[in-house]
N, C-alpha and C positions, 0 to 999 in steps of 0.2 A: 636258616630254619626258616624263620620268620616274611621274610622275602620269598621266599620256593614254593610258602605258601598262597604270599600275596600273586603270585607270578600262575598257579592252580586256577587261584579266584575266577581272574579276570581271563584267563583262557577261557575257563568253562562261558559264563556272562556274555564274553565276545559271539563264544558259538551259539550258546541259547538266544541272543538277542537277532542275529543275522538266522536262524533256524525259524525267526514268527515272523521275521519280518520278509522272508522267502514263501510261508505258509499261507500269511495271509495274501499276499500278488498272488501266487498261484491257482488259491482258491476260485480267481476270478477271470472263468476261461469261460472259451467258446465250449460247447457239450460239440463231438466230433458229432452226435447224431443229426446236429444242426447247420453242420458244413454246407453252402454250396446251396443252400435254400433259399429264397425271399421270405426275408421278414421284414416288416415295419415297423420302423421305428422312429423317437419324436427324439430330436437332439439339439446341444450346439455347435454350431464350426469354435474351436477350440484355440486354432491356432491363424497365421499367414496364410491364406491357400497360395501354395505352390504354382505355378503357374506353367508348363511342360506342351511339350511338343504335340503330348495327344489329348494333353486338357488338363485339369484342375488335381489334387490332392491337400488333405486335412487333415485335423486331426478332428475328430469328432467326440463329442462325449452325451452320453446315450442317456436321457431324463425319463425317459416313458419306453414299454413296450409294449406297439400293439399287438401285435400278433400273439393268439391264444396260446400260452404252454413255450412259446418261446423265451431263452434263456440268452440273453447276450451280456459280452464284457460293458463296464463305463466305459473305459477309455479306447475308441480304435482308429483306424487310420480308412477315409477312404477314398479314392479314385473316381474320377467322375469322366469316360473319357467323351471323346467330341471326333468325330470325324475319322478319317482312317489316315492317320498320321502318326501309326506306334513306331512308324518305320523311321520314323525321318530324325536327324541331328538338330540340335540348338542351332548352327550352322545353315544345316538346306531348310531350317521351315521357314514357314512364309513370316517374316519380323512382326510383321501388322498382330501376329496371332500372340505371339510373347507379350506386346505393348499392351493389347486390350486388360480392359479388366476382367477381373474376376468374375464368373456368375457366383459363388457363395462368399462371403464375407465374414472375415471373424465378429463371432457375438450374435449375428442370428439362429435364431430358433429355426428348422425342418422338420418336416415329418417326411420320409421317404422311405422305399422301396430299396432295400442292400440285399444283396448276397456276399457273406464271408468264410474269411480260412482262420484256422490257427496260426499262429505265426512259422509257420515250418518252411525250410526250404532246402535246399541244397545245403553236401559235410563233407568235407575232405580233409584229406590232412595238411593241415598248413594252411586250412579254408578261413573263409570270414564267417561266425559263429554269427548269424541275423536271427538267431533265436534269444544268444546272450546279451545283443542290442538290445531285443523285442522287451524283454523282463527290465534289464534295467532303466529304460523308459517308459515301460509302463503299458506296453502296448499292449495289448492281451488278445486281437484277432484282428483281421486286415481283410480290406473287399472292393467292393464296387456299388454304385450306386445304380439299379437297374432298370429304371423305365423315366423317362423323364415326364408322364403324363402322370408318372405318379407321386413327383415329388412336389411340397406344396410350402414355401413357407409361413411361418407361422408368428414369430415378429422379427421386426428388423433387428434388435439389438436385446441385447441380455445383461442388466448390469449390475457384473461379478468383476473383480479385479483384473484377474487374468484376463477374461476378455475383454476389460480396458486395454490391455495390455498386447494382445491381438489386435485389439482394430487401431489403436495410434500404429502401432508396426507397420499395418496395411496400410494406413493413410502416408504414411513415410515412406514406405517403399513404392507407392503408385506414384509420388511427387519426384522420386528419381526417376523412374522408368521414363514419364514424361518431360522430367527435362534433355535426361543423358541415355536417354533410352536407344539411340541409334548408332551413338558413339561404341568407342574398340574398350571395351572393360567395362562396361556398365553394369555388367552381372554381377564383378570384382565388389566395385562401387554400395554395391546394393548387399552383397555379401559383408563386406563392412559394417555398414549401418544394422542391417536388420538380423542379420543372418540368418538369410535368405542366398543359399548357394546353389542353384538350383537352373540358375540362367548363365553358368561358369561351364563354358565349352569343357569338353574334352581334351582338345590342344592344348587348351590354357593349363588346364590340371595338370598336363604331361612336362609342362614347362617345371611348374613347381615344384612337384616332383621330382625331377630330375634338378634342379637345382638345392632342394630342398628347404623352400620357401612357402610351400600348402599350411605351412601352420599358420602363413601369416596373411590368409586371402578371406579370411571368415573371422566372423568374430572369435576371439580366442582370448586364451587366459592371459600372455602377453601382451594384446593389446589393452586389454583390461587395466592391468596392472598399472601398465604405463602411460595412461591416460590417468589411471587414481594419483599416480607417480606426479603427474604433472600439475594437475588440480593439488597437489599438496601444497608445490610447492610456489606455484602462483598465487594461492590463498598467504602461504606463510609471507608472500613477498609485499602484497597489501596489506596485511593483519598489523606489520611491524610500523607501517606506515602510518598506526591511527595511535598512538597511547594508549586513549580509553577505554579501546577494546582491546588491547594486551594486559590490562587492570584489568576488565571483566574475565576476560579467559585467555590464555595463555596459549602464544602463539603455533603453540607445537598441538596444543589438543584442537581446536579449531582449522587446520592444517588436516588434522587429522580426520577429525569428522567430515569435513567435505571433504577430501579424497576417497573416504570412505563413500558418500554419497551418490559422487558420480560415478564408482564403478556398479555403483547400484543401480544407476538409471541404465548405463551402458549395461548393462547385463538383462537389466527388463528388456531392452531394446531387440536384444539377441534372445527374447521368447522365454529368459529363465532355463534355458538348454542345463541337463546336467554339467559339460565341461565347464559352464557360464558360472552354476551355481558353486560347483567345487573350487571356483575360482572365489568366487565370494566367501566360502567359509574359509577358506589360509588368510584372503585379506581382514576380514574380521577377526581371525584369532590374532593377528599382526596388530589391529590396530586397539585390538583392547589391552595389550603388553602398551602401548606406547599410552596411553591414555590410563591407566594403572600408575604409569610413569615409575616404572618397574624396568630394572635391569636384569630381564632376563635371557640369557645365552641364545645365542639364533639355535641352536639344536634344537632346547628345549621346546621354542615358539615350534620349528618346524615339526616336531611329534606331536606340541597340543593342536596345531591344523591338520595332521595327519589324522590325529583320534576322531576331532569334530570331524571332518570329510565323512569315515570311513561311517561314526556314527549314525550321520544325517543321510549318509550315501553308501551301505552295505553294501552296493552292487559296482562301486566303484574302482575296485579292486582288478573287474575282467573290464576296464578301457585298458587301454594301450595310455591316451591323456591322462590316466591317473598315474602310472608309472615315468613318462616323461617331461611331466612336471614337476613331480616331486624331486624328480631323483637329478634335474637340471638344478633348481634351486639348492641341494643338498650338494652337487658338486661344485656349485659357483659360491656356495660359504668357506668347502673345505680348502678350496684354491686360493681363495681372498684372506678368510678369518685370522688375523694375528701373525700379520705380514705386517715386518716392521718396520720396514724403509717404505714414504710414500711416494706414489710415480706419479708421474705425467697418465691424466688422466685416457688419452688415447693409450698409452703402453696396459692402463686397466682394462679399458675395451677390450682389447685385444688376447689379455692376459683371461678375462673373464668370456669368450669367445671361444677361445683355445678350451677351457678348461665345459664348457658346453657341446663344442662337437667331441672332445674323449669321450667325458664320460656315456654321451648318448650315445655312443657309436655299439658297445655291445647289447643293447637294449634296441635300438633301429634293427641289428642284424639277427638278433631272436622274432622281432614283430612281424619284422618286415621284409625277410629277406635283404631288403638293398641298403645301401648308406651312399647320401650324397657327397661326392669327393669336395663338388667346389660348393658344399657348402657355407662353409667360412670365409668364402669370397662373396659368394651373393647375398650370404645374413647382414655382412657388414654394409654392404649396399642399400638392404632393401629392408633392413628391419630402421630406422631410422628416419627414411624419407614416408617409409607407412605410418612406421607409428607414431612419428612428429609432427608429421604435415598432411599426409592424406587421411588416413581417418579424423584428425581433429577438422581440419577445410572438412571432409565429408559430412561429418552430422551436425555442424552447423552450417552448411550449406542446403541438409535435408528438415532442420528445424526453421530457419528463417527463410525468409521469401525473397529471397536473395541469389537469382541464378547463378551467375558470376560464380560465385563460393562453389558450388557443387561442379562449374567448367573446371575451375583448375583445379581442382582434385582432380579430376578425372584426367586430364595432362599432365598434370604430376606422374600419376600413376602410368600412363601413357609409354612417358618418356623415361621410368624407372624399368619397364615392360623389355627397352630395347637393353638393354643390360641384362637385364634376366634371359630375354630369346638367345642372344651372343651367348651369352654360358651354357644353357642348357643346349646348344648344338656344340659342345665341344665331345669332342670322340668317345672321353673316357668319365664322364661326368658325373657319373654311379659308382658303386658298388657293387655287386650282385654278390651273395656268398650262401652258401645250401645251409639248410638248416644245418647247425651246430649243436654239441651234446654239452648237456649244462654246465657237467666240466668245465668245458672251454670257456661259457658264458661266467662261472664266479671268478676264473684264473684270469678273465679278461679284465673282469673287474677289479680285481685286488690290483693286475697290472695300470689301471688307470688313477687308482690312491697311488699307486709307488709314483708313478710320473707328477701327480700334481703336490708332491710336496714339495714344500721350500727348498728354494734355490740353495745349494750348498750341503745338500744331503749327499752319504755318501750312497755310489751307485743309482741312482736315479734308472739307468739307463734298463735297469733289470727290468722294468714294470713294463717297454715293450716286447721281450720276452713274452713276457708273461699273455702276449694275447694275442703271441703268434696261434697255438692251436687255436682260435675261433676261428682268425682266418686261413685258417691252409688245410688241418685237420678236414679229411674226403670222407662222406658215405663208405660202408667197406661194401669194397666190388664184388661181382658175383663172380666165381668159378666158371671154365670154361663146360657148355652142357646145358649152364643155371641159366633162368630167367627170372624174372619178376614182372609179374603185370595189374593194373590197376586198373580197376572201369569205374572211371570217375563217374563220381553223382554231377550228371548237368543237367538236371529237372528231365522234359520230354525230349531226348534226342539222345546222342550217344558220342563217345568220346574213349576210348582205350591206351592206354598208357602202353607199351611193350619193352622192356631192360633187357640186354644180355650182355655179358662181361663189358660190351662195348662199346657196344651201339644202343641205340636207341631207334623207336617208330610209334609214332601216332596216329591210329586210327580211327578218322573220324574226325569232329570239333565241336560236335554239338551247335544248339542254337545261336541266331542275332534276338536280340532283343529287339535291339532299336540301334539307328547307327552310332549312337555314342555309345555301346556296350554290345558285349558276346560273349561267349563261353570261354572264346580264345583269351579274352584278354583280361578276364574276371578268373577263372578257374585255372587254364590248360596253363600261360607262363606262368601263373604264380606254383605250382606244382612241377615245374620242370625248372623254375629256379632254385627252390626250398628244397628240390633232390641234387642240385647243382649238375644239372645236363644244362649246359650252353649252348648246344648242338645236335639238329637234328639229324638221322641218315636217311630218313623218310616217313613223308608224311602220306596217307593214301587217305582218299575219300571217296569211302562205296560209292558212293550219289548223291547229286544235287540237288537232295531235298534239303532246308532252310536248316532241319535239326542237325541235318547232321556235316553241314560243311559252312556253318554260318559262320563258326571261330577260326574257319582257317585264312582269313585277310594278315587276322593277329595277331595270329598263330607266327604265317612265314614274316611278320613286317619285325615281329621283335627276338625270333629267333632263329639264326643261320639253318638253310637245312638242303642239306646235298640234294633230294629226288622228288620230285610228288607224283605219284600216280595214282588215274581215277578215273571213273568208267564215263565223264563225260569233260568236254571241252572248256578248260576252264577261261575267264575272260582275258584277251589279250592282254602282254604286260602285265598282269598282275602277279607274278616272280619273276623278275627278268632275270636273276641271278639266280634261277633254280632249274635244272633238270627236269622237264614234265615229261609222263610216258600214258599209254594207254595201257589202261589191267583187263586181264585177260587171263583163261584158265593155259595152264602152262610154263607162264612164270615163276621162277623159285630162286631160291639164296640162300644161303646158309649164313651166318655170324655167329661165330664164337661156339660153332658145335648146335648151335639150334635150328633150324630150318624153318622157311619159310615158304610157302604153297601156296599159290593164287587157283583155287579149285573152278570157279564161277567168276564174272560170263564169257561164253567163247569170241571167239572174233567177229563171226554172223551177230551178233546180236548188236553191234552198231548199223549192222545193213537192215533192222527191221525196226520201219516207220512207228508201227500198232503196238511196241513192246512201253510198258508201263515203264517207269522209271526206276520203280524198285525194285522191277527183275531184270537189271543192267547191275544193282548192285554189285560191290568186288566180294568176294568170301573167300577170307583167307586162312587157312591152317597153318598151326604156328606148334612143331612138335622139339620139345625140351628131351632131356633123358631120362623127365622125370614127370613127363605128363607132357600133357595138348593141348590147346584151346580152340574151334572155329567161330569164324569172326565171320556174323554173317548180312550184318548190314538189314538192309527191310526184307531181304526176299519175303516173295508170297510163291503163292502153291507152285503153279507154272512154272516157277525155277528151282524150287524145292523137287519136283518130278523130272527135272532135267540132273539136277546132279545126283538121284539116285539110280540113273537111268547111265548114266557116265563115269560115275564117282563114288558109285556107293560105300565101297571100301576106306575110301579115302575120309569116307564124314565120320569115321569112328573117332573121337575127343569123350579126355576126361572131363573137360569144359565148354558150355557154351551159351554163348550169347543168343538167347532166345530174338528169333527172324521178327523182325517189326515191332520192337517192345511186348509182344506177346498180342499180336491183334488176330482175330478168328480167321482172317487168311491166310495166315502161317502158320507152319508148326504141323503140319501132320502127321497121320498117325505113322506113315512110312519112313517120313524123314527124322522123327523124332528118337523111331526104335534104332536108326541106320547108326544116328550118331552115336548112342547108348549114352548120354554125358551122367556124370555122377554129378553135380551141380549145374545149373542153369540160371544165368543172372537177367533179368528184366529192369531194361534200361525206364525208367515210366520216371514223369513228373506228380505231385502230391497232387491227389486229384485231377488227374486232366482230362479236359473234355472229349479225349477220343473213349475212356474209362478203360485205357488197357492198365496192366494186362487181362482181359477177360476172363473167368473164372474157371468156361468151359476147356483153353490153351492150358488153363494152368496143372486143371485135373489131370489133365493128358502127363504131362509130367511128373506128374506124387506117384502115378496108378504103376510109372516104372521104376518107383524107390529115388526119385532126383530131390535134391534136395535144392530149395528156391531162394534168392535171392531178388530182394526188391529194392532197388537204388534211390528209390520216396521212402520204404521201409527204416536199410541197413544203410545208407549213406553210398560212398565207396566201397568197393568189393577188390580185397587185397587178394590178389594168390602168388605166392612163393611155388617154385619150382624149383628147388634144389637138394643137395644134398644130406644137406641136416637133418632137414621137413617133409622130405618126401614131396606130396602136394597138400599145401596148406593153404584154406580159402579161412580170411576174416573180412568180418565187417565193419568198417572205421568205425558208426555209431554205437558198436559194442565195444570197439576198444579205448574209444575217448567219452564217455555215456557222463552228462553231466544230466541233475539232475531237475535240470528246466527241460529236456530236452522231451519230442513227445517219445510216448514208450509204444511201440509198436512190435517189440520184439519178445 
């Protein structure tokens, strides 16, 4: 009874503690009334500036708000744009641009005119929750510097511990760039020493993801722990050679203090980021246990470290790294502790790698929808090389004026990358898995524990059976005549996934952010993978505006596609294995008793040289037994008028994507009336520069009784046309609401 009371008190304390933390942090916010308005502020560059293809990005701590009555959070992120290079990748941009020193320096005090937004971005099923990351990292607003003429440097340096750390990181990072900046994988060396991974190319990241070595390519808990362990061993080895030192302080205590100090220094090089802080808390807990000379069970030490991390960082539990790091240690402990037989170190290393790979599989599947099959081999190659050779040499080379050491670390990494690139080229290097039900994940974790039991334990193979549901249970299929439509939240753009019982079509692919990133790779492909969709039957690109076609290349590169239809000619060779079709009225097909019919454009439209691309948008009506949806692209008044004249009866739909994002050039009275949609969806970016959707356009739909959805407010919109639900519309921000999300509903 007493234990139960303690448990209740602990639970209440934990809830109250986290609630107080959340309340304090959420109170420091940018008022919506001050979004996208010029505000003059004074503050300090609080981080190592990231030099990117388009300019610079850095953390900025506000000290003074010059603009009267304005309110700005204390911690923001600013971008400084230079030139028209936003569309270029790290591989394409002029190398001298990345090698140049940043205009802004860590620790400088500036007076700037800024324009800010709240940390609000796209929100989709199984997508990245940027708002959670921003809250955990205490970023309460993001924006850009509006005017070069309004920039005024007030102080060259502000003497505070955090700024001194950022300044040192910047100097060290600049030295690395100057010495090996033009060499392959110099960006990785920079990431390993100062935690700045902005100069690692997308191509290299893909290699690390496919081989499961991405955790090695920046300052991580593994590197900090191994460096601390290396320091512990070296200090202990040297300390024992001097009897007087041993008499003054026992070897274990001296080595523990030295290892902890090295871990702290290395974490400071990483800018004391949230993940490195978690590692420090864990190591500090283990160090205290060693210094107290008490034989504390490893499970208790791990539990104590867990408690310390959560107390100091309540939002750690929403970070994948938290679960992966603690789970890895827990599974290693479970697989190695209390084993009676002492085995060769190679056998122990293999056993440890087996425990980590198997133990983390359920977590990787649930968090990322994929796991690297070749990860054990790749990590066996990369961990000792990078953690024991590349990292120590890179740190020494960066801190000491000996260029040869930096060149040596870069060359060793380059040799290691030959092996990783070869492994990544294997056709089945990764296992991709649909989002698994919670019960299958629980069974899989139980199965892992069963498999890791000591040799001789009866029926260990049953653990494999417990893991099978996670790997092979698929989402419930639709019946004939049913369909599911997801209007993805892609910001200012459009992408719709239409799924029938056995077929899938993607309509439009959103925008391209820059050459390194687009909606296809960031939103569409992860969505398809998490829903078990491994092939597309059709990809339709309504027209060639970049906010509708920007992600097509990524989708086609990652997902096999039977055919693609569009109203414009795709670049030659862009889809060598995919059949290409022109989109025009009269085309139709039926999948699983669901009819797809192209209503526009006409064949003659392709001959009209004066027609706007928007008015060549491919308009498709999809009709199931339980309702219909009209996909309209960016058609404007002229196209709407043509549809009214020739396809008026067919326009009638239950759901409609508002033409051209709710622009005043579209959604005429007659078109709205003919469609008669009960639900209308506006796909728009948050505070977009076009100010879509226009209030006048929204009012036209409202007076006809339509329910309106905005992707910037509602996130992805999920529509089920099934026998069980008939027609049901759900907003993802409502279904998956969190207390840190902006409340628009």
